[in-house]
N, C-alpha and C positions, 0 to 999 in steps of 0.2 A: 506494500499500500503508498499509496506517496506521503511525502510528511515537507512541512514547509517552514522556513525559520525564521519567523519574528524578527521586528529591530531591535528587540532586546536579546537576540542572541539564543532564545529558546526554542527548540526543536518541538513543535506542535506533530503529532499521530495519532489516529482511533481517539480523537476529542481528547487529548491528554496533553499535558503541558510538562517536559521535560528539559530539564537545564543542561546545555551544552559543557562538556570539558575540554579546560582548554588542551590544546595539543601539545606534542614532545618539544617542540620547537622554541616555546616560553621558555624553557628551560635551558635551554643551550647557552645563553652567556654566564646564567651561575655556573653550569658547567664548566668552560670553558676559561673560566676564572679561577675558580678551584686547581682546576687543571695545573695550570701555567706558574701558579703563586702557591701553592701547595704540594701536588704531587709530583711536580717535574721537578721542583729542589729537595724536597725530600728521597726522592731515587736518586738524584746526585751524590746527597749524602749520602747514602745509602752505598753506592758506589765507590767512592774516593773512602768508607769505611776499610776496603780492600786495597786500598791504595797506600803508597807513602807519597806524599805532597808538601811541600816546602812554603805554596802559594806561586812559587817560581819554575816557570818551564812546567814539562809533562808529569802528569800522576806515574808512577812506577807501582804495577800489581806486585803485591806482596801476601795475598792470599789471605789468612785466618791470622796474620800475624799484632794485626790492630788489636781481633777480639781477645787475643792468647795476652795479648800486653793489658790488656781491661780486666780481665781474670787474675792476672798477676799482682795486680797493681796494688800496695799495700794500703793506699788511700780510701781504694772502692769501701772498704766495709767501715768505717769510719763515715766517710760521703753518703753510702746507703742507709747506713742509721740515720745520720743527720736531714736525709732527705724526707727520709717517711716521719720521723719525729717532726716535724716540720710542717708536711700535709697535714697530718693525725691534728696540730695545734690550731693551724689555720680553718681547718673544717669546723672543729669545736667554737672557736672564737667567733668565726665569721655567720656561722649557721643561726646560732643562736643569739649572736645582736640581729643577725638581717631578718629573723622569723619575727623576732618579736616587734620590729618597727615596722615591717612589710604587712601583719596585722590588724596595728594600731593605726597605720597608712592607709590600710583600707576600708576605716571607718568614716563618721562624716563628725568627726571632732570640730570644733571652731579652727579655723588656721591651718587646717593639715595640709592643704593642696600650698600653701607658702613653705612651711615646714619641709614638707616633702622636697620641693624643689632646692632649698637650700641644703638637704641632708644627699642630694644627688651631686652638688659642686666637687666634693672630691674628685667625683670618677671622672670629669672632666679633664682632669690636671693630668699630666705626665707622669709616670713612675721615677723620670729620672729629675724634675722638679720638687717629685713629693721629697724623695731619698735624699735631696740637697737641702730641703727645708727642714726636716728631721734632723738632718743630720747638724746642722747649726743650732738647731733647740735643745739638740744633746750634747753638744762641745761643753766641756766639764768648767772650762776656763770662762766662756761667754753665753751659756746657754742656761736656760730656765730653770737645770735639774745642776745643781752645783755636785757632781758627782760622775764619777766615770764610768757610766753606765755599758758605752761600747767596750771600756777595758775589761769583762769580767764574763766569761763564756755565759753565764745565767742572763745576765743584762742584755748581751747583744742579741740572742737568740729570741727573747722577749720582745725586745726591740725591731726586730725583722718581722714576728709574727704580727704585733700592734701597728705598727707602719704597712704592711700588706693590708690588711682588716680596713685599716681606716679609707684605705683607697677603694678596695674593692665590696666592701660590704653595701653602699649604697646602691651596687647593679643586683646586686643579689636580696636588696631589701625590695626592688620592685619587681623583680622576679615573683618575688612571695605576693607581694600588693597584689597584683595581677591573678595570680593563682585564689588566693583570699576572697576577689569581687566576685569569682565564679563559683563561690560555695551557696548555692538554693536557700535563701532565708527562710524556707518553710521548714528548713532542721532545726535552725534556731529557736525560730516559733512554737515549734513542737515541744522541744527541751525547756523552754522555759512554763509552758503550759504544767509540764513534769514538776514541774518545782528545781531545773539544774539551773546553780548559779553560773557566775561567767568565768569560774576557772574549771568546772566540771565540763560547761558547752568546748571552752579550748583543749582541753585533753581528749575530748569523748568524740567531739564533732571535727572543730578546725585543724588540729595534727593528723586525724585518719584522712581528712579529705584533701587535705596538703600532699600527699606521701609522692605522688609522680612529681610534684614542684619540688620537693624535698631531692629527690633523687637527680633532677635534672640542674638543680642547682650542686647538690655534691660531685656530679661529672666533672663541671667546670673549676670547681675548688679544686679539684683534685688533678686534673691537666692543668690547671693556673700554678700551681704550687710543682710540680712538678720541673716546670719550666720557668720558675722564679729565679730572677737574674738582676740584674740592674740593680734593686734594692740593698743584696748583699755586695757587691761590687761596691757601691756610693758608701752604706753604713761601716760596713766592717772588712770588708776585703778579705772576705774569709777566714779574719779574726775573730776574736786573738788566737795566735799561732795558726791552727786550723780548725778550731771549733764550730766555726759555720760554714764551712768550704762545701757545699752542697754539690751532686752533679754537674748542674749546670754551670757552676763555677769551676770546676773542673775542667770542662770543657772548653770554658775562656783561658784558663791558663795553658792547657795543651796547644789550642789555634792560635791565640794571639802575644805567647811570652818565649813558647820554642818552636814556634812555627810548624809544629807535628800537627797539620788539619788530617791528616787520615786517621792518627788516634783520635782525633777531637771528635770527626766522622761518626765514629765508632761510638763515642761518651753520647752523641747526641740522636745516632738512629736507637741505641737500647732504650734511651730515655722513649721516642716516640715508640717503642714497642709496647712499654711499660704501661706508657698513658693509655693505649687503645687495650690493651690486657686488662689493666685495672678496669676501664669504663665498658669494654664488655659484662664483665665479672658482675659490677653494680645494676648495670642494666636485667641483665637473667637472674638475679638475684632477687630484686624488687619487684622484678615481673612487669619493670614498665614499657619492655617491649611488647607485651600484650594488651597492651593500653589501647581505648579503639575511640573512645569519646571523646572531645575537643573541650568539655567539660570536666570540672576536678568533682563535681557531685552529681554527674551524671553516671 
């Protein structure tokens, strides 16, 4: 049976109206952008991980030598532990604060829109500018804290966690705000009729309904923490000693201090594999991949 297309792009057939699905060509610009600026650089880094290259001349194939060097590196265990610890601390700090702020910002409080815009300002600044700012604020001689915070292992580590959270909590707050607004109000109304208070509603309705949003935020935090670099370089330079020398910082030292770009590429490739693997595990364990509805509460 013949069909016609309306001016709104809807296909009419047998008296029914069916919305047309956009063709694959609409995804072509995004696919090309992702290919040239993500897939190709990752493929080149993976190729360089099997070569010896100082940035000049042609790379020379060395097989698995760089990967073996990575496994034999005495700094690997400490850097790996610091990276895992930084990821866990960043997740705990950013998730708790961003979740609470996001749920609050989804409400109808007075001046909520203005305060939400102010909270979002740190995310608009670059990591370099923020790191330089806090480096000056934490200076033991001229800063606001008359103490060598960056000179101690615990102080330097906590400073990195705080500065990273200060920058990226606004972004995750926005994610939680959007998720909280999608929760049907009828759930809260029914809970209020049953006598549930604000805290009971938060733990029995809001948190369960935000489970997929929490998964999304967690994946972004994990991937971001595994590639954390600028703040460590500017605030601590991997110090004191090597107490904050995480894996991305080792990659920087290998590539731009010893000019061993093959070994640096091996570290970068290992980070990509680790981030991808952890993301897939999180999605698998949380059931995020089976989500079908575009709304949290449906």
